[in-house]
C-alpha positions as a Python dict, from the first residue, in 0.01 Angstrom:
ca = {
    (1, 'M'): (0, 0, 0),
    (2, 'F'): (190, -159, -289),
    (3, 'I'): (-146, -218, -458),
    (4, 'K'): (-241, 147, -407),
    (5, 'A'): (89, 260, -560),
    (6, 'A'): (32, 32, -859),
    (7, 'E'): (-324, 159, -901),
    (8, 'V'): (-210, 521, -908),
    (9, 'L'): (66, 443, -1157),
    (10, 'A'): (-184, 254, -1374),
    (11, 'E'): (-421, 554, -1367),
    (12, 'L'): (-140, 776, -1491),
    (13, 'S'): (-48, 545, -1780),
    (14, 'P'): (-64, 723, -2118),
    (15, 'A'): (-178, 391, -2269),
    (16, 'K'): (-496, 408, -2061),
    (17, 'R'): (-613, 703, -2272),
    (18, 'N'): (-452, 604, -2602),
    (19, 'S'): (-351, 247, -2683),
    (20, 'D'): (-79, 376, -2917),
    (21, 'K'): (102, 547, -2629),
    (22, 'N'): (362, 403, -2390),
    (23, 'L'): (258, 199, -2090),
    (24, 'L'): (457, 413, -1847),
    (25, 'P'): (454, 793, -1828),
    (26, 'P'): (760, 977, -1959),
    (27, 'L'): (1061, 999, -1732),
    (28, 'S'): (1032, 1378, -1740),
    (29, 'S'): (715, 1351, -1532),
    (30, 'S'): (858, 1106, -1277),
    (31, 'R'): (882, 1366, -998),
    (32, 'K'): (513, 1462, -1026),
    (33, 'I'): (412, 1098, -1048),
    (34, 'A'): (621, 1002, -745),
    (35, 'V'): (451, 1275, -541),
    (36, 'K'): (105, 1153, -647),
    (37, 'I'): (196, 795, -559),
    (38, 'A'): (342, 900, -223),
    (39, 'F'): (25, 1093, -140),
    (40, 'A'): (-199, 796, -226),
    (41, 'V'): (19, 555, -27),
    (42, 'A'): (13, 789, 274),
    (43, 'K'): (-368, 808, 256),
    (44, 'E'): (-384, 428, 235),
    (45, 'A'): (-155, 393, 538),
    (46, 'I'): (-390, 622, 732),
    (47, 'R'): (-694, 428, 613),
    (48, 'E'): (-534, 100, 726),
    (49, 'G'): (-451, 247, 1067),
    (50, 'L'): (-76, 231, 1008),
    (51, 'A'): (-22, 606, 1031),
    (52, 'K'): (-183, 879, 1235),
    (53, 'K'): (-458, 1082, 1072),
    (54, 'V'): (-339, 1416, 937),
    (55, 'S'): (-486, 1659, 686),
    (56, 'D'): (-425, 1628, 314),
    (57, 'E'): (-237, 1957, 332),
    (58, 'K'): (-4, 1816, 598),
    (59, 'I'): (58, 1503, 390),
    (60, 'E'): (143, 1718, 88),
    (61, 'A'): (376, 1935, 297),
    (62, 'L'): (554, 1634, 443),
    (63, 'I'): (602, 1482, 99),
    (64, 'E'): (732, 1807, -50),
    (65, 'E'): (972, 1837, 244),
    (66, 'K'): (1125, 1499, 158),
    (67, 'V'): (1140, 1530, -221),
    (68, 'W'): (1499, 1553, -336),
    (69, 'E'): (1579, 1854, -549),
    (70, 'P'): (1890, 1834, -767),
    (71, 'N'): (2077, 2153, -680),
    (72, 'Y'): (2425, 2135, -825),
    (73, 'L'): (2703, 2385, -800),
    (74, 'E'): (2792, 2558, -1123),
    (75, 'Y'): (3053, 2363, -1316),
    (76, 'R'): (3378, 2549, -1360),
    (77, 'P'): (3670, 2382, -1533),
    (78, 'I'): (4004, 2385, -1355),
    (79, 'L'): (4254, 2578, -1561),
    (80, 'K'): (4613, 2459, -1555),
}
């Protein structure tokens, strides 16, 4: 599964399409990339018999359910 994660990350490398680009994708796309890696790792776990077989839609739903969303309260300064 580590190999599958590395393969997916390698496929998403900007340098794969343009040697002048960075090896790793921009940090701004890390959430999308993490979801793609998680999906591929889940499929690999199923293929290896380490997880029960579920539909791709169910895998996607389970991943989305676990993805952390930064929801912060509005900042308000304390007035003295």
